[in-house]
C-alpha positions as CSV (number, residue, x, y, z in Angstrom):
1,M,-5.3,9.8,-10.4
2,G,-7.4,12.3,-8.6
3,K,-6.9,16.1,-7.8
4,E,-5.2,15.5,-4.5
5,I,-2.3,13.5,-6.0
6,F,0.0,16.4,-5.4
7,R,-0.2,15.7,-1.4
8,F,2.0,12.7,-1.8
9,Y,4.9,14.5,-3.5
10,R,7.2,17.4,-2.5
11,D,9.2,20.1,-4.4
12,N,12.2,17.7,-4.3
13,S,10.3,14.7,-5.7
14,I,11.0,13.2,-9.2
15,A,8.8,11.1,-11.3
16,V,9.4,9.2,-14.8
17,W,6.2,8.0,-16.4
18,N,7.0,5.6,-19.2
19,G,10.1,7.5,-20.2
20,T,8.7,11.1,-19.5
21,P,10.6,12.8,-16.7
22,M,9.2,15.5,-14.4
23,A,10.4,17.1,-11.2
24,G,8.4,18.9,-8.3
25,S,5.0,18.4,-6.9
26,S,3.4,21.1,-9.2
27,A,4.8,19.3,-12.4
28,I,4.0,15.9,-11.3
29,S,0.5,16.8,-10.2
30,E,-0.3,18.7,-13.5
31,F,0.9,15.6,-15.4
32,Y,-1.4,13.2,-13.5
33,K,-4.4,15.6,-13.8
34,K,-4.2,15.3,-17.6
35,M,-4.2,11.5,-17.3
36,P,-7.3,9.7,-18.5
37,T,-9.4,7.8,-16.0
38,T,-7.8,4.3,-15.1
39,K,-8.6,1.0,-13.6
40,H,-5.8,-0.8,-12.1
41,L,-5.6,-4.6,-11.1
42,I,-2.7,-5.1,-8.7
43,D,-0.9,-8.5,-9.0
44,S,1.8,-7.8,-6.3
45,I,3.1,-5.1,-3.9
46,D,6.6,-5.5,-2.2
47,C,8.1,-3.1,0.2
48,H,11.7,-3.1,1.7
49,P,13.4,-0.5,3.8
50,I,16.6,1.0,2.4
51,Q,19.2,3.1,3.7
52,L,20.8,5.8,1.5
53,G,24.4,6.5,2.5
54,N,24.8,7.8,5.9
55,D,21.3,9.2,6.2
56,A,19.6,7.5,9.2
57,S,16.0,8.6,8.0
58,K,13.7,5.8,7.1
59,T,13.4,5.2,3.3
60,M,11.3,2.5,1.9
61,L,11.3,1.0,-1.8
62,V,7.8,0.0,-2.9
63,T,7.4,-2.1,-6.1
64,V,3.9,-2.6,-7.6
65,V,3.3,-4.9,-10.6
66,G,-0.2,-5.2,-12.2
67,K,-2.4,-4.3,-15.2
68,V,-3.9,-1.0,-16.1
69,I,-6.7,0.1,-18.5
70,Y,-7.3,3.6,-19.6
71,A,-10.5,5.2,-20.6
72,G,-11.3,4.6,-24.3
73,A,-8.8,1.7,-24.4
74,D,-9.8,-2.0,-25.3
75,K,-7.5,-4.0,-23.3
76,M,-5.5,-3.9,-19.9
77,R,-1.7,-3.5,-20.2
78,P,0.8,-4.7,-17.8
79,F,2.9,-2.2,-15.8
80,N,5.6,-1.9,-13.1
81,Q,5.7,1.0,-10.8
82,N,8.6,1.7,-8.2
83,F,8.4,4.3,-5.5
84,I,10.9,5.5,-3.1
85,L,9.1,6.9,0.0
86,S,11.1,9.1,2.3
87,Q,10.4,10.1,5.9
88,E,9.1,13.7,6.1
89,E,11.5,16.2,7.8
90,G,11.2,15.9,11.6
91,G,10.7,12.1,11.5
92,G,7.3,10.7,12.6
93,R,5.0,8.4,10.7
94,N,4.6,10.6,7.6
95,Y,6.2,9.8,4.4
96,Y,6.2,11.3,0.9
97,V,7.0,10.0,-2.7
98,A,10.6,11.1,-3.4
99,S,10.9,9.0,-6.5
100,D,8.2,7.5,-8.9
101,C,8.9,5.4,-11.8
102,F,6.1,3.9,-13.8
103,R,6.7,1.8,-16.8
104,L,4.2,0.0,-19.2
105,V,5.5,-3.4,-20.3
106,S,5.0,-4.7,-23.7
């Protein structure tokens, strides 16, 4: 995942990795730093704008479907990953990962 993964998350970010919940950029970053090296093959990426309640800020739902292999594993496994990207405070073109949900598929 890389040592710079924390740059995409904020203290209010949440993530669930295959049923393991975590909150905050530090916890998420530490979790991903412990992950083995991976190779991903992306089958599809889909992105849609969403509006949450009365919040006028721009929010995006990104869905990724593909296959992943972990260092030491003998075969690729299918996965889905959903991200909610929220616009940084103050607007502009910068977004962060507000929510990240990864699930290996049997």
